[in-house]
C-alpha positions as CSV (number, residue, x, y, z in Angstrom):
1,X,-1.2,14.7,-41.9
2,X,-3.8,14.5,-39.2
3,X,-3.0,12.5,-36.1
4,X,-4.8,11.2,-33.0
5,X,-4.5,13.3,-29.8
6,X,-4.6,10.5,-27.3
7,X,-6.6,7.6,-26.0
8,X,-10.3,8.6,-26.1
9,X,-11.7,5.6,-24.4
10,X,-11.4,2.0,-23.4
11,X,-14.5,-0.1,-23.7
12,X,-15.2,-3.5,-22.0
13,X,-18.0,-6.0,-22.3
14,X,-19.2,-7.1,-18.8
15,X,-21.7,-9.5,-17.3
16,X,-22.5,-6.7,-14.8
17,X,-21.5,-3.3,-16.3
18,X,-22.5,-1.3,-13.2
19,X,-20.5,-3.6,-10.8
20,X,-17.5,-3.5,-13.1
21,X,-17.4,0.3,-13.4
22,X,-17.8,0.6,-9.7
23,X,-14.8,-1.7,-9.2
24,X,-12.7,0.5,-11.5
25,X,-13.9,3.6,-9.6
26,X,-13.8,2.3,-6.0
27,X,-10.8,-0.1,-6.2
28,X,-8.5,1.4,-8.8
29,X,-9.6,5.0,-8.2
30,X,-10.6,5.7,-11.9
31,X,-12.6,8.9,-11.2
32,X,-15.4,8.5,-13.8
33,X,-18.6,10.5,-13.9
34,X,-22.0,9.1,-14.8
35,X,-21.1,9.0,-18.5
36,X,-17.8,7.3,-18.0
37,X,-15.8,10.5,-18.5
38,X,-12.5,10.5,-16.7
39,X,-10.1,13.5,-16.8
40,X,-6.6,12.0,-16.7
41,X,-3.4,13.5,-15.6
42,X,-1.0,14.3,-18.5
43,X,1.7,11.8,-19.2
44,X,3.0,9.2,-21.6
45,X,0.9,6.6,-23.4
46,X,2.4,3.5,-25.0
47,X,1.0,1.8,-28.1
48,X,2.6,-1.6,-28.5
49,X,1.8,-4.8,-30.5
50,X,2.5,-8.3,-29.4
51,X,2.6,-11.7,-31.1
52,X,-0.8,-13.4,-31.5
53,X,0.3,-16.2,-29.2
54,X,1.5,-14.0,-26.3
55,X,0.5,-14.9,-22.8
56,X,1.4,-11.4,-21.6
57,X,-2.3,-10.4,-21.5
58,X,-3.3,-13.5,-19.5
59,X,-5.7,-15.9,-21.2
60,X,-5.8,-16.2,-25.0
61,X,-9.4,-14.8,-25.2
62,X,-8.2,-11.4,-24.0
63,X,-7.2,-9.5,-27.2
64,X,-6.2,-6.2,-25.5
65,X,-4.9,-5.1,-22.2
66,X,-5.2,-1.6,-20.7
67,X,-2.1,-0.1,-18.9
68,X,-2.7,2.5,-16.2
69,X,0.0,4.9,-15.1
70,X,0.4,5.0,-11.3
71,X,2.4,7.3,-9.0
72,X,3.4,4.5,-6.5
73,X,3.1,1.0,-7.7
74,X,3.7,-0.6,-4.3
75,X,1.0,1.5,-2.7
76,X,-1.5,0.7,-5.5
77,X,-0.8,-3.1,-5.3
78,X,-1.3,-3.0,-1.5
79,X,-4.6,-1.1,-2.0
80,X,-5.8,-3.7,-4.5
81,X,-4.9,-6.5,-2.2
82,X,-6.8,-4.9,0.7
83,X,-9.8,-4.9,-1.6
84,X,-9.4,-8.6,-2.4
85,X,-8.3,-8.1,-6.0
86,X,-6.5,-10.8,-7.9
87,X,-3.0,-9.2,-7.9
88,X,0.0,-11.0,-9.5
89,X,2.9,-11.5,-7.2
90,X,5.4,-10.7,-10.0
91,X,6.6,-7.1,-10.2
92,X,9.0,-6.1,-13.0
93,X,11.6,-3.3,-12.9
94,X,12.9,-2.3,-16.3
95,X,15.8,0.2,-16.1
96,X,14.9,3.4,-17.8
97,X,11.3,2.3,-18.4
98,X,9.8,1.9,-15.0
99,X,8.1,-0.7,-12.7
100,X,5.2,-2.9,-13.7
101,X,2.6,-4.9,-11.8
102,X,-0.6,-6.7,-12.8
103,X,-4.1,-7.2,-11.5
104,X,-7.2,-8.8,-12.9
105,X,-10.6,-7.1,-12.6
106,X,-13.7,-8.9,-11.3
107,X,-14.5,-10.1,-14.9
108,X,-11.0,-11.6,-15.4
109,X,-9.5,-8.8,-17.6
110,X,-5.8,-8.5,-17.0
111,X,-4.7,-4.9,-16.3
112,X,-1.1,-3.7,-16.3
113,X,0.0,-1.0,-13.8
114,X,3.0,1.1,-14.7
115,X,5.1,3.4,-12.5
116,X,7.2,5.4,-15.0
117,X,10.7,6.4,-13.9
118,X,11.0,9.5,-11.8
119,X,12.1,12.7,-13.6
C-alpha cells in the first residue's frame, strides 16, 4: 500500500496574502522562499480529528488548525508577544506529550505551538 510521506503544505485564504506570509516569516520564523517552500526540521507530525462542535480551534468558522513544533515554547511565546501577536495566556503541559501554547495570526487563524518532550 502506498502512503503519504508527510505534510506537503498548509494553505490559507487571506485578505492580504503578502502581509500574512510576511507575518509567518517575520514573527513565527517560518523560513519560506518566494514560492512558499519551507525546509522543515525532521520530527513528529500529529494527525488528529475533533468533534464538529469543538472550540479547540477557536471560532466555529475555523475548520482546521496548524500545529508548529517549537524548540522553546516560552521563548516563542515571548517573541510573539514582543511583536504584538494575540497570544493566549493558557499554556498546557501534558506529561509525556509536551507543552502547548496558542496564538492567532493577523487574520484570526488560531495556531497551536508544541514543544515535544525532551529526548
